[in-house]
TORMARKE-575242 format. One record per residue: y, x, z of N, C-alpha, C in turn; residue in three letters; chain. Coordinates in Angstrom, 3 decimals. Example, Ala and Ser with C-alpha at 12.3 -4.5 7.8 and 13.67 -1.06 7.14 Angstrom:
BEGIN
<atom <-5.690, 13.190, 7.800>, <-4.500, 12.300, 7.800>, <-3.300, 13.200, 7.800>, "ala", "A"> <atom <-2.250, 12.850, 7.080>, <-1.060, 13.670, 7.140>, <0.030, 12.900, 7.870>, "ser", "A"> 
REM end
This chain:
BEGIN
<atom <-1.207, 0.771, -0.339>, <0.059, 0.025, -0.071>, <1.274, 1.450, 0.158>, "met", "A"> <atom <2.136, 0.386, -0.461>, <3.489, 1.412, -1.049>, <4.557, 1.261, 0.400>, "ala", "A"> <atom <5.020, 2.190, 0.654>, <5.992, 2.106, 1.799>, <7.696, 1.680, 1.356>, "lys", "A"> <atom <7.608, 0.286, 2.414>, <8.961, 0.186, 2.400>, <10.451, 0.722, 2.445>, "asp", "A"> <atom <11.249, 0.676, 1.861>, <12.171, 1.664, 2.230>, <13.344, 0.719, 2.832>, "ile", "A"> <atom <13.613, 1.500, 4.159>, <14.569, 0.860, 5.296>, <15.963, 1.277, 4.667>, "asn", "A"> <atom <16.824, 0.068, 4.420>, <18.487, 0.403, 4.234>, <18.140, 0.727, 2.543>, "asn", "A"> <atom <17.848, 0.371, 1.881>, <17.366, 1.122, 0.455>, <18.914, 1.173, -0.065>, "ile", "A"> <atom <20.341, 0.239, 0.089>, <20.946, 0.437, -0.366>, <22.055, 1.611, 0.446>, "his", "A"> <atom <21.567, 1.930, 1.865>, <22.259, 2.958, 2.142>, <22.307, 3.837, 1.592>, "asp", "A"> <atom <20.990, 4.346, 1.700>, <19.867, 5.515, 1.062>, <20.640, 5.563, -0.368>, "lys", "A"> <atom <20.982, 4.865, -1.066>, <21.458, 4.773, -2.711>, <22.582, 4.871, -2.624>, "phe", "A"> <atom <23.467, 4.552, -1.625>, <24.866, 4.920, -2.344>, <24.953, 6.392, -1.297>, "phe", "A"> <atom <24.128, 7.172, -0.200>, <24.697, 8.216, 0.472>, <23.918, 9.087, -0.930>, "lys", "A"> <atom <22.782, 9.264, -1.597>, <22.663, 10.030, -2.380>, <23.648, 9.786, -3.824>, "glu", "A"> <atom <23.848, 8.581, -4.772>, <25.163, 8.548, -5.595>, <26.334, 9.255, -4.758>, "leu", "A"> <atom <27.217, 9.074, -3.581>, <28.179, 9.704, -3.478>, <27.879, 11.584, -3.418>, "met", "A"> <atom <26.852, 11.394, -2.882>, <26.580, 13.486, -2.858>, <26.279, 13.970, -3.815>, "ala", "A"> <atom <26.699, 13.627, -5.491>, <27.071, 13.905, -6.410>, <28.547, 13.871, -6.331>, "asp", "A"> <atom <28.749, 15.434, -6.418>, <30.426, 14.938, -6.746>, <31.104, 14.341, -7.797>, "arg", "A"> <atom <30.816, 14.634, -9.194>, <31.584, 13.622, -9.933>, <31.056, 12.109, -10.025>, "gln", "A"> <atom <29.892, 11.951, -9.785>, <29.440, 10.405, -8.905>, <30.680, 10.209, -8.157>, "asn", "A"> <atom <30.839, 10.422, -6.955>, <31.777, 10.253, -6.276>, <33.352, 10.296, -7.012>, "ala", "A"> <atom <33.699, 10.900, -7.437>, <35.128, 10.885, -8.297>, <35.061, 9.963, -9.148>, "ile", "A"> <atom <33.998, 9.805, -10.087>, <34.105, 8.521, -10.532>, <34.134, 6.963, -10.010>, "asp", "A"> <atom <33.793, 7.022, -8.852>, <33.591, 6.050, -8.410>, <34.966, 6.083, -7.287>, "phe", "A"> <atom <35.468, 6.776, -6.910>, <37.041, 6.742, -6.737>, <37.817, 6.539, -7.822>, "met", "A"> <atom <37.977, 7.176, -8.789>, <39.077, 6.499, -9.983>, <38.617, 5.408, -10.468>, "gln", "A"> <atom <37.357, 4.670, -10.282>, <37.270, 3.199, -10.201>, <37.726, 2.655, -9.594>, "phe", "A"> <atom <37.507, 2.727, -8.284>, <37.942, 1.678, -7.182>, <39.519, 2.150, -6.370>, "phe", "A"> <atom <39.960, 3.308, -6.683>, <41.133, 3.385, -5.864>, <42.134, 2.232, -6.868>, "leu", "A"> <atom <43.334, 2.005, -5.897>, <44.308, 1.516, -6.852>, <44.951, 2.771, -7.447>, "pro", "A"> <atom <45.921, 2.584, -8.345>, <46.779, 3.754, -8.799>, <48.195, 4.084, -7.754>, "asp", "A"> <atom <48.008, 3.291, -6.751>, <48.974, 3.646, -5.841>, <48.731, 5.172, -4.498>, "ser", "A"> <atom <47.558, 5.306, -5.066>, <46.741, 6.054, -4.048>, <46.066, 7.232, -5.178>, "ile", "A"> <atom <46.066, 6.771, -6.254>, <45.341, 8.100, -7.267>, <46.578, 8.914, -7.636>, "leu", "A"> <atom <47.512, 8.285, -7.878>, <48.891, 9.617, -8.408>, <49.224, 10.495, -6.846>, "lys", "A"> <atom <48.563, 10.019, -5.747>, <49.068, 11.154, -4.696>, <47.648, 11.706, -4.266>, "his", "A"> <atom <47.105, 11.720, -5.155>, <45.832, 12.586, -4.872>, <45.477, 13.542, -5.904>, "ile", "A"> <atom <44.700, 14.429, -5.451>, <44.141, 15.434, -6.591>, <42.678, 15.514, -6.853>, "asp", "A"> <atom <42.647, 14.412, -7.495>, <40.934, 13.856, -7.657>, <39.906, 15.305, -8.195>, "ile", "A"> <atom <40.337, 16.385, -8.570>, <39.475, 17.186, -8.928>, <39.507, 18.463, -7.566>, "gln", "A"> <atom <40.429, 17.953, -6.825>, <39.925, 18.826, -5.412>, <39.158, 18.086, -4.370>, "ser", "A"> <atom <38.341, 16.948, -4.709>, <37.402, 16.315, -3.895>, <36.122, 17.226, -3.438>, "leu", "A"> <atom <36.109, 17.369, -2.253>, <34.744, 18.122, -1.989>, <34.513, 17.302, -0.788>, "glu", "A"> <atom <32.565, 17.214, -0.863>, <32.048, 16.522, -0.091>, <31.550, 17.598, 1.209>, "his", "A"> <atom <31.906, 16.647, 2.395>, <31.906, 17.205, 4.093>, <30.380, 17.103, 4.446>, "gln", "A"> <atom <29.950, 17.748, 5.230>, <29.227, 17.123, 6.316>, <29.228, 16.202, 7.314>, "lys", "A"> <atom <28.181, 15.475, 7.272>, <28.270, 13.843, 7.401>, <28.039, 14.048, 8.869>, "asn", "A"> <atom <28.343, 14.670, 10.226>, <28.464, 15.097, 11.554>, <29.338, 15.542, 11.859>, "ser", "A"> <atom <29.714, 15.425, 13.183>, <31.089, 16.100, 13.775>, <30.527, 15.564, 15.604>, "phe", "A"> <atom <30.861, 16.085, 15.631>, <31.445, 16.213, 17.425>, <32.450, 15.884, 17.803>, "ile", "A"> <atom <32.658, 14.027, 18.347>, <33.965, 13.852, 18.805>, <34.787, 14.382, 19.696>, "ala", "A"> <atom <35.707, 13.885, 19.954>, <36.499, 14.223, 21.496>, <35.858, 13.932, 23.242>, "pro", "A"> <atom <34.762, 13.318, 22.787>, <34.235, 13.149, 23.815>, <32.960, 13.530, 24.155>, "asp", "A"> <atom <32.560, 14.745, 23.208>, <31.552, 15.424, 22.906>, <30.311, 14.544, 22.317>, "leu", "A"> <atom <30.637, 13.166, 22.251>, <29.577, 12.586, 21.567>, <29.410, 12.869, 19.772>, "lys", "A"> <atom <28.200, 13.143, 19.637>, <27.753, 13.869, 17.825>, <27.871, 12.279, 17.111>, "glu", "A"> <atom <29.004, 12.583, 15.733>, <28.799, 10.907, 15.382>, <28.638, 11.329, 13.511>, "val", "A"> <atom <27.979, 10.362, 13.085>, <27.182, 10.424, 12.198>, <27.787, 9.224, 10.741>, "phe", "A"> <atom <28.006, 9.527, 9.835>, <28.668, 9.088, 8.840>, <28.016, 9.029, 7.806>, "ser", "A"> <atom <28.372, 8.459, 6.739>, <27.780, 7.887, 5.728>, <27.767, 9.201, 4.693>, "asp", "A"> <atom <29.188, 9.225, 4.410>, <29.830, 9.752, 3.799>, <31.501, 10.586, 3.477>, "ala", "A"> <atom <31.333, 11.754, 4.119>, <32.782, 11.994, 4.221>, <33.672, 13.186, 2.859>, "ile", "A"> <atom <34.650, 12.927, 2.845>, <34.976, 13.894, 1.830>, <36.782, 14.495, 2.421>, "phe", "A"> <atom <37.103, 15.829, 1.579>, <37.736, 15.791, 1.589>, <38.975, 15.871, 0.411>, "ser", "A"> <atom <39.887, 16.107, 0.607>, <40.700, 15.647, -0.523>, <42.411, 16.433, -0.534>, "ile", "A"> <atom <42.930, 16.998, -1.383>, <44.385, 17.214, -1.690>, <45.641, 16.607, -1.939>, "lys", "A"> <atom <46.242, 16.333, -1.296>, <46.929, 15.815, -1.399>, <48.325, 16.267, -2.232>, "leu", "A"> <atom <48.845, 15.087, -3.219>, <50.042, 15.938, -4.627>, <51.148, 15.497, -3.711>, "leu", "A"> <atom <52.231, 16.457, -3.602>, <53.311, 16.901, -3.309>, <54.241, 15.664, -3.844>, "asn", "A"> <atom <54.646, 14.504, -2.862>, <55.504, 13.484, -3.051>, <56.320, 12.906, -2.561>, "phe", "A"> <atom <57.348, 12.555, -2.653>, <58.026, 11.838, -1.711>, <58.729, 10.752, -1.763>, "ile", "A"> 
REM end
């Protein structure tokens, strides 16, 4: 009998967003122009998905990215 995959949508999203170009394409499609004009989409970098909070608890996230902001006034 085949194993059931738990949280298949969550796992699919994590796997999809782990690929840098997929993440860029996703953001270009879903983010409004009012945000896109203020970011350097090509600087997008995937970050580790866990960190230590100020209260020293370990926190896990689906996807964390860093991106450079463009100069704007």
